[in-house]
C-alpha positions in Angstrom: 165.4 173.0 29.7 162.2 172.4 27.7 161.9 172.4 23.9 160.5 175.9 23.8 163.5 177.3 25.7 165.8 175.6 23.2 163.7 176.9 20.3 163.9 180.5 21.6 167.7 180.4 21.2 167.3 179.2 17.6 165.0 182.1 16.7 167.2 184.9 18.2 169.2 185.6 15.0 166.1 185.8 12.8 164.3 188.1 15.4 167.2 190.6 15.0 167.0 190.4 11.2 163.3 191.2 11.3 164.2 194.6 12.7 165.2 195.7 9.1 161.5 195.8 8.3 161.4 198.9 10.5 164.7 200.5 9.5 165.3 199.8 5.8 162.2 198.2 4.1 162.7 199.6 0.6 166.3 198.3 0.5 165.0 194.8 1.3 162.7 194.9 -1.7 165.4 196.3 -4.1 167.6 193.3 -3.1 164.7 190.9 -3.7 164.0 192.2 -7.2 167.7 192.0 -8.2 167.9 188.4 -7.0 164.7 187.3 -8.8 165.8 188.8 -12.1 169.3 187.4 -11.9 168.1 183.9 -11.1 165.5 183.9 -14.0 167.6 185.6 -16.7 168.1 182.3 -18.7 164.6 181.0 -18.4 162.1 181.1 -21.3 160.2 183.9 -19.6 163.4 185.8 -18.8 164.6 185.6 -22.4 161.2 186.5 -23.7 161.2 189.7 -21.6 165.0 190.6 -21.8 165.9 190.1 -18.2 169.5 190.2 -19.3 169.0 194.0 -20.0 166.8 194.6 -16.9 168.9 196.5 -14.5 166.4 198.7 -12.6 162.8 198.9 -11.5 162.1 201.2 -14.5 163.5 198.5 -16.9 161.4 195.8 -15.2 158.2 197.8 -15.7 159.1 198.5 -19.3 160.0 194.9 -20.2 157.5 192.9 -18.1 153.7 193.5 -18.4 151.3 193.1 -15.5 149.9 189.6 -15.7 146.8 187.7 -14.7 146.7 183.9 -14.6 145.5 183.8 -18.2 148.7 185.5 -19.5 151.0 183.0 -17.6 148.8 179.9 -18.2 150.6 178.7 -21.4 154.0 178.9 -19.6 152.6 177.1 -16.6 151.2 174.3 -18.8 154.6 173.8 -20.3 156.0 173.4 -16.8 153.3 171.0 -15.7 154.2 168.8 -18.7 157.8 168.6 -17.5 159.6 171.3 -19.4 162.5 173.0 -17.5 163.6 176.6 -17.2 160.3 178.1 -18.2 159.2 180.7 -15.5 161.9 179.7 -13.1 165.2 177.7 -13.4 165.0 174.0 -13.4 161.9 171.7 -13.2 159.0 172.7 -11.0 157.2 169.6 -9.7 154.6 171.0 -7.3 151.5 172.9 -8.2 149.1 174.5 -5.8 145.5 174.2 -7.0 144.0 177.5 -6.1 140.4 178.1 -5.3 141.1 181.8 -4.5 138.8 183.0 -7.2 135.1 183.5 -7.5 134.7 181.3 -10.6 134.9 177.5 -10.9 138.1 177.5 -13.0 141.1 176.1 -11.1 144.4 177.8 -11.2 147.6 175.8 -10.9 150.2 177.9 -9.1 153.8 176.7 -9.5 155.7 176.0 -6.2 159.4 175.8 -6.9 161.9 174.4 -4.4 163.2 177.9 -3.7 159.7 179.3 -3.4 158.8 176.5 -0.9 161.8 177.3 1.3 162.3 181.1 0.8 158.6 182.1 0.6 156.2 179.6 2.2 158.3 178.0 4.9 160.0 181.3 5.6 156.7 182.7 6.6 155.8 179.9 8.9 159.2 180.3 10.6 158.7 184.0 11.2 155.2 183.5 12.6 156.8 181.5 15.4 159.7 183.9 15.7 157.4 186.8 16.4 155.1 184.8 18.6 157.9 183.7 20.9 159.2 187.3 21.0 155.8 188.6 22.0 155.1 185.8 24.5 158.1 185.2 26.8 156.1 182.7 28.9 155.1 180.5 26.0 155.4 176.7 26.2 154.6 176.3 22.4 157.0 173.5 21.7 156.4 171.6 24.9 153.3 170.1 23.3 151.9 169.3 19.8 150.8 171.6 16.9 147.5 170.7 15.3 148.0 171.7 11.6 145.2 171.2 9.1 146.0 170.4 5.5 144.4 169.5 2.2 145.2 166.7 -0.2 147.1 166.2 -3.5 147.1 164.0 -6.6 149.4 163.2 -9.5 150.0 165.9 -12.1 149.5 164.6 -15.6 151.9 161.7 -16.0 155.0 163.5 -15.0 157.1 161.4 -12.6 157.2 162.8 -9.1 155.0 165.8 -10.0 151.9 166.5 -7.9 149.1 169.0 -7.8 146.9 169.9 -4.8 146.2 172.2 -1.9 149.2 174.3 -0.9 148.8 173.0 2.7 149.3 169.4 1.4 152.4 170.4 -0.5 153.8 172.0 2.7 153.0 168.9 4.7 154.5 166.6 2.1 157.8 168.4 2.0 158.1 169.4 5.7 161.2 168.9 7.7 160.9 165.4 9.4 161.8 167.0 12.7 158.5 169.1 12.6 156.6 165.8 12.5 157.7 165.1 16.0 155.7 168.1 17.3 152.7 168.1 15.0 149.4 166.2 14.7 147.8 164.5 12.9 150.1 162.0 11.2 151.0 162.6 7.6 148.7 159.9 6.2 145.7 161.3 8.0 146.6 164.9 7.1 146.5 164.2 3.4 143.2 162.3 3.3 141.0 163.9 0.5 137.6 163.1 2.1 137.2 165.9 4.6 134.5 164.2 6.6 136.6 161.1 7.1 139.7 163.3 7.8 137.9 165.4 10.3 136.8 162.4 12.4 140.3 160.8 12.3 142.0 164.1 13.2 139.7 164.5 16.2 140.3 161.0 17.4 144.1 161.2 17.0 144.3 164.6 18.8 141.9 163.9 21.6 144.5 162.6 24.0 147.5 164.7 22.8 148.9 167.8 24.6 147.9 170.3 21.9 149.4 173.7 22.6 148.7 175.4 19.2 146.4 175.1 16.2 146.9 176.3 12.7 144.5 176.5 9.7 141.5 178.2 8.0 139.0 179.3 10.7 135.9 177.6 9.1 137.6 174.2 8.6 139.3 174.3 12.0 136.0 175.0 13.7 134.5 172.0 12.0 137.4 169.8 13.4 137.1 171.3 16.9 133.4 170.6 17.0 134.1 167.0 16.3 136.7 167.0 19.1 134.0 168.4 21.5 131.5 165.7 20.4 133.9 162.9 21.1 135.2 164.4 24.4 131.8 165.3 25.8 133.3 168.4 27.2 131.9 171.9 27.1 135.0 174.0 26.4 138.1 173.2 24.5 140.6 174.0 27.3 139.0 171.0 29.2 140.4 168.8 26.4 143.7 170.7 25.8 144.5 172.6 29.0 147.8 173.9 27.6 146.3 175.3 24.3 147.6 178.9 23.9 147.3 180.1 20.3 145.4 179.8 17.0 147.5 180.8 14.0 144.8 181.5 11.4 144.6 182.7 7.8 142.9 182.1 4.5 139.6 183.9 5.3 138.7 186.8 7.5 138.5 185.9 11.2 135.9 188.5 12.2 132.8 186.3 11.6 134.3 183.4 13.6 135.9 185.2 16.5 132.9 185.0 18.8 132.4 181.3 18.1 136.1 180.6 19.1 135.8 182.8 22.2 132.8 180.8 23.3 134.5 177.5 22.6 137.8 178.5 24.2 137.1 180.6 27.3 140.6 180.6 28.7 141.8 184.2 29.2 145.3 183.1 28.1 144.2 182.1 24.6 145.8 184.1 21.8 145.0 184.6 18.1 147.5 185.5 15.4 146.6 186.3 11.8 148.7 185.3 8.9 148.4 186.2 5.2 149.5 183.0 3.4 148.1 182.0 0.0 148.8 179.5 -2.8 151.0 182.2 -4.4 153.1 182.9 -1.3 153.4 184.0 2.3 152.9 187.8 2.5 151.9 189.1 6.0 152.1 188.4 9.7 150.3 190.1 12.6 153.5 190.9 14.6 151.8 193.0 17.3 149.0 191.5 19.4 147.7 195.0 20.1 147.4 195.9 16.4 145.2 193.9 14.0 147.2 195.1 11.0 149.8 192.7 9.5 153.4 193.4 8.7 154.2 193.0 5.0 157.1 190.5 4.7 159.8 192.1 2.6 162.9 189.9 2.6 161.3 186.7 1.2 161.5 185.8 -2.5 158.6 188.2 -3.3 158.7 191.6 -4.9 155.6 193.7 -4.4 153.8 196.3 -6.5 150.4 197.9 -6.0 147.6 199.1 -8.3 145.1 201.6 -6.9 141.5 200.3 -7.2 140.4 203.0 -9.5 142.7 201.4 -12.1 140.9 198.1 -11.8 137.7 197.4 -13.7 134.6 195.3 -12.6 136.2 192.2 -14.0 139.4 192.6 -11.9 141.4 193.7 -14.9 144.1 196.5 -14.8 143.0 199.3 -17.1 145.9 201.7 -16.5 149.3 200.1 -15.9 150.9 203.5 -15.4 149.2 203.8 -12.1 151.1 200.8 -10.6 153.6 201.7 -7.9 156.4 199.9 -6.0 156.3 199.7 -2.2 157.6 203.3 -1.6 154.9 204.7 -3.8 151.9 203.5 -1.7 149.7 205.9 0.2 148.3 205.0 3.7 144.5 204.5 3.7 144.2 203.8 0.0 142.8 200.6 -1.4 145.2 198.7 -3.7 145.3 195.5 -5.7 148.4 193.6 -5.0 150.9 192.5 -7.7 153.7 190.1 -7.0 156.9 188.6 -8.6 158.2 185.5 -6.9 160.7 182.7 -7.1 157.8 180.4 -8.0 157.9 182.1 -11.4 155.0 184.5 -11.0 156.0 187.7 -12.8 154.1 191.0 -12.0 151.1 188.7 -11.2 147.8 190.2 -10.0 147.0 187.9 -7.1 143.4 189.2 -6.9 143.5 190.4 -3.3 143.1 194.0 -2.2 144.9 195.6 0.7 145.0 198.9 2.6 148.1 200.2 4.4 147.8 201.6 7.9 151.5 202.7 8.1 154.8 203.0 6.3 158.1 202.1 8.0 157.0 199.6 9.0 154.6 198.7 6.1 151.5 197.4 7.8 148.2 196.6 6.2 144.8 195.0 6.3 143.3 192.7 3.6 140.2 194.5 2.4 138.8 191.9 -0.1 139.3 190.7 -3.7 139.5 192.5 -6.9 136.6 190.3 -8.1 134.9 189.5 -4.8 132.9 192.7 -4.4 129.5 194.0 -5.5 129.5 197.0 -7.8 126.3 196.3 -9.7 124.8 199.8 -9.0 127.9 201.9 -8.2 127.9 200.9 -4.6 131.4 199.4 -4.5 130.8 197.1 -1.6 133.9 195.2 -0.6 134.4 192.2 1.7 135.8 194.4 4.5 132.5 196.4 4.6 130.6 193.1 4.7 132.6 191.6 7.6 132.3 194.8 9.7 128.6 195.1 9.0 128.0 191.5 10.0 130.1 191.9 13.2 128.0 194.9 14.2 124.6 193.3 13.5 125.7 190.1 15.4 126.8 192.1 18.4 123.5 194.0 18.5 121.2 190.9 18.1 123.2 188.1 19.8 123.7 186.3 16.5 126.6 184.3 15.2 127.2 183.9 11.4 128.7 180.6 10.2 128.8 181.2 6.5 127.4 183.8 4.0 127.4 185.0 0.5 125.7 188.0 -1.2 124.9 189.1 -4.7 122.9 191.8 -6.4 119.2 191.5 -7.4 118.8 193.5 -10.6 115.8 195.7 -11.5 112.8 194.1 -13.1 109.1 194.6 -13.1 108.0 195.4 -9.6 111.6 194.9 -8.2 113.9 197.7 -7.2 117.6 196.7 -7.1 119.0 195.5 -3.8 121.5 193.0 -2.4 120.4 189.5 -1.5 122.3 187.7 1.3 122.2 184.0 2.1 123.3 183.5 5.7 123.8 180.3 7.7 123.6 181.2 11.3 125.5 179.3 14.0 123.1 181.2 16.4 120.1 183.0 15.1 119.4 186.7 15.8 116.7 187.7 18.2 114.9 189.2 15.2 115.9 188.5 11.6 114.1 191.7 10.5 116.1 193.8 13.0 119.4 192.0 12.0 118.7 192.9 8.4 118.0 196.6 9.1 121.1 196.9 11.4 123.3 195.3 8.7 122.0 197.6 6.0 122.4 200.7 8.1 125.9 199.7 9.1 126.9 199.2 5.5 125.7 202.7 4.8 127.9 204.0 7.6 130.9 202.1 6.3 130.6 202.9 2.6 129.5 206.3 1.2 128.9 204.8 -2.2 126.5 202.3 -0.8 124.8 205.0 1.3 124.4 207.2 -1.8 122.8 204.4 -3.8 120.4 203.7 -0.8 119.3 207.3 -0.6 115.5 207.4 -0.2 115.2 203.8 -1.6 115.4 205.2 -5.2 118.3 203.3 -6.7 118.5 200.5 -4.1 116.2 199.3 -1.4 117.2 197.6 1.9 119.1 194.3 1.5 117.2 191.1 1.9 118.4 188.0 3.8 117.6 184.3 3.0 118.2 182.2 6.1 120.1 179.1 5.0 119.4 175.6 6.4 122.2 174.1 8.5 124.9 172.6 6.3 123.8 174.3 3.1 127.2 175.9 2.3 129.1 172.6 3.0 126.6 170.8 0.7 127.3 173.4 -2.1 131.1 173.0 -1.6 130.8 169.2 -1.7 128.8 169.4 -4.9 131.7 171.3 -6.4 134.3 168.9 -5.1 135.6 171.7 -3.0 134.9 170.6 0.6 137.9 170.9 2.9 141.4 172.1 2.3 141.7 175.7 1.4 138.4 176.1 -0.4 136.1 178.8 0.7 132.7 180.2 0.0 132.8 183.3 -2.3 131.6 186.1 -0.1 130.5 188.8 -2.6 129.9 188.4 -6.3 128.9 190.9 -9.0 126.7 188.3 -10.6 124.2 185.7 -9.4 125.9 182.5 -10.6 127.0 181.1 -7.2 124.0 182.4 -5.2 121.5 180.9 -7.6 123.2 177.5 -7.3 123.2 177.8 -3.5 119.5 178.9 -3.4 118.5 175.9 -5.6 120.0 173.6 -2.9 
């Protein structure tokens, strides 16, 4: 009996438990909220917000405001300096340095022991549980898992306390048994210099029987290209004939799918999306035939949702009364997600936007960021529009996009407002002019506000594309000290700060 066959037996109980996401999802969330409040009643935050008298969701809403990072920052700084029982019971020694914003300011997200186990690792376990359930012929555990990670560093002078990429925290604390089936080794996985790390990972993995890969699509592709260089092969299955699945998350997969399908031509290759962030693990693509993800409801995370009309251009909530719990959501409506977790994030606006495709089960797509959109002229362009527009233009022109960013060009003498895109092509279109027109037209089809602003070129003219030199975006990330790990290029911005820096390079 192979390792995969043994693993299947271990996952059976959890697979049965997951059925509650279909039958009683609201009850799962009610139980989570009660647990979180009870555990944190005697913390500083719990006492400041009368958790001892918080017995219902209505009490919770009345006693606890919706927070951004700024509102929780002072609490988090106390924790980082070693103070106990602040946002969550006990001392929290791990902090995920988040780059999930469009500004340069780092966020330090607490990762408690309970959050690590009941939020982050729980998600990773369920990804495997669902994958094995959907793929009865899988040999997942009969080979190695290539898992990409970031790096970490000491947190102030607090003994044993570290700050870094979430992926590094997960690798540092992982069950030693997992190390028997994963590559690269821990020392290599935690190297901070991504270029050194990429080469060492590729060399370590070259002769291993890799059956699955996990990571952010952009960084994984970089590692895989190094594997191809070293191997001299044309397709990845020539190096790893038993490779069967890519568990991906962190950024949208749409712009990268074609590159992966060209690199991995095996008809048996599978792709499974996950929604894991520094703040928690929230969603899993449980059905290969449905691109929507299942919202995970029995981890240590309670969800609320704010409709986008209650969010201003700076990503701030303007009308807290519009916030609804899970049962209050409407299918097809765009929401900003608000979470409360066992890492001590209370009614925290994570900055991501989602749109539900169904209830019971609650399934959704990530549509963008509360701040990563362009609404300079009332066009309300979100990342979801951008990804679909690029996918269409690429399909029509044979192009492949490696990286991109876009920002508004404001009206000035002789200049009518428009959007400026900087695009690094992995494969250039047959005509950049045609690609530009196709992208612009597709965005109009996808977004009525964009279409209205483009009417007869009065308020906005056709978007303009600047073709980036190879490696431009990596150079920009390197200049910010953000190359590798979970760092990513901001896709859309309502100002020109990032795009001007990129254009100067």
